[in-house]
C-alpha positions in Angstrom: -7.0 -6.6 -16.0 -9.2 -4.4 -15.3 -8.8 -0.7 -13.6 -11.2 1.6 -10.6 -13.2 3.5 -12.0 -13.5 7.5 -11.0 -13.9 7.5 -6.8 -17.0 5.7 -5.5 -16.3 5.5 -2.1 -18.5 6.1 1.1 -15.1 6.6 3.2 -11.9 7.3 2.8 -9.7 4.8 3.1 -6.2 5.8 5.4 -2.6 4.1 4.2 -1.4 1.9 6.0 0.9 -1.3 5.8 -0.8 -4.0 7.4 0.0 -7.6 8.3 -3.0 -8.7 6.2 -4.2 -12.9 4.8 -6.1 -13.5 2.1 -7.1 -16.6 1.2 -9.9 -18.7 -1.4 -12.8 -20.9 0.4 -11.2 -23.3 -0.4 -8.8 -22.0 1.2 -6.2 -23.9 -0.5 -4.2 -20.4 -1.4 -3.2 -18.3 1.0 -1.4 -14.9 0.8 0.6 -13.4 3.2 1.5 -9.2 2.1 0.7 -5.7 3.3 -2.4 -3.9 2.8 -1.7 -0.8 1.5 -4.3 1.3 2.4 -7.7 0.5 4.5 -11.0 2.0 5.5 -14.3 0.1 7.6 -15.5 -0.6 3.9 -12.5 -2.1 2.2 -8.4 -2.5 1.5 -5.9 -2.2 -0.7 -3.6 -4.6 -1.2 -0.5 -5.6 -2.7 -0.8 -9.3 -4.7 1.3 -11.6 -6.6 -2.3 -13.3 -8.2 -4.4 -11.3 -10.1 -7.5 -12.5 -8.3 -10.8 -11.6 -11.0 -12.7 -9.5 -10.3 -16.0 -10.1 -7.6 -13.7 -13.3 -6.2 -14.5 -13.3 -2.3 -11.6 -14.1 -0.3 -11.0 -14.6 3.6 -9.7 -12.0 4.8 -7.2 -11.7 8.2 -6.0 -8.5 8.8 -3.4 -8.0 12.1 -4.3 -4.1 13.7 -1.4 -4.3 16.2 1.0 -7.3 17.5 -0.8 -8.6 20.3 -3.5 -8.7 19.5 -5.8 -10.9 17.8 -6.5 -10.5 13.6 -9.9 -9.6 12.3 -11.3 -12.5 10.3 -13.4 -11.6 7.4 -14.7 -11.8 4.4 -14.1 -9.4 0.9 -15.2 -9.6 -2.8 -12.7 -7.7 -5.3 -13.5 -4.7 -7.0 -10.7 -3.9 -9.4 -6.9 -4.7 -9.4 -4.2 -2.8 -11.7 -1.0 -4.7 -12.6 2.0 -2.5 -10.9 4.0 -1.6 -13.8 7.9 -3.1 -13.9 6.7 -5.8 -10.9 5.4 -8.7 -10.5 2.9 -8.0 -8.7 -0.7 -6.3 -8.2 -2.7 -4.0 -6.3 -6.1 -5.7 -5.4 -8.6 -3.7 -4.3 -11.0 -5.3 -1.7 -14.8 -4.4 -0.3 -15.3 -6.1 3.1 -18.4 -7.9 2.2 -21.2 -9.1 5.5 -19.4 -7.5 8.2 -20.9 -7.6 11.4 -20.9 -4.1 13.9 -18.6 -5.4 15.8 -15.5 -5.6 13.4 -17.1 -2.1 11.4 -17.0 -1.0 14.8 -13.5 -2.0 16.1 -11.6 -1.2 12.1 -13.3 2.5 12.3 -11.7 2.6 16.0 -8.7 1.7 15.0 -8.6 3.9 11.7 -9.8 7.5 14.5 -6.8 6.6 16.2 -4.4 6.2 13.7 -5.4 9.7 12.0 -5.3 11.8 15.9 
């Protein structure tokens, strides 16, 4: 098991329970779950699967009902077992994010924090 070491984030994550869909590059396995927190650079979510560190995933986040979802790529930075559960906390770092997606995530977070 790999766990999170000392805090290395450049941005603060906001607690948020948003629907998120994770899939492997081959899209053979799709996991629909919830985020636990989010920033313009990454997120933490629940998963029934412990993805190995550095796994590349397709990520689709629904920021608000009725709006187009945010689709991007993520790489697992860490994972940890949730005690007494058959689930894992998974930390994802977004990779190759367009400026438009970064602005959309930042704008969403700012609106929620206001």
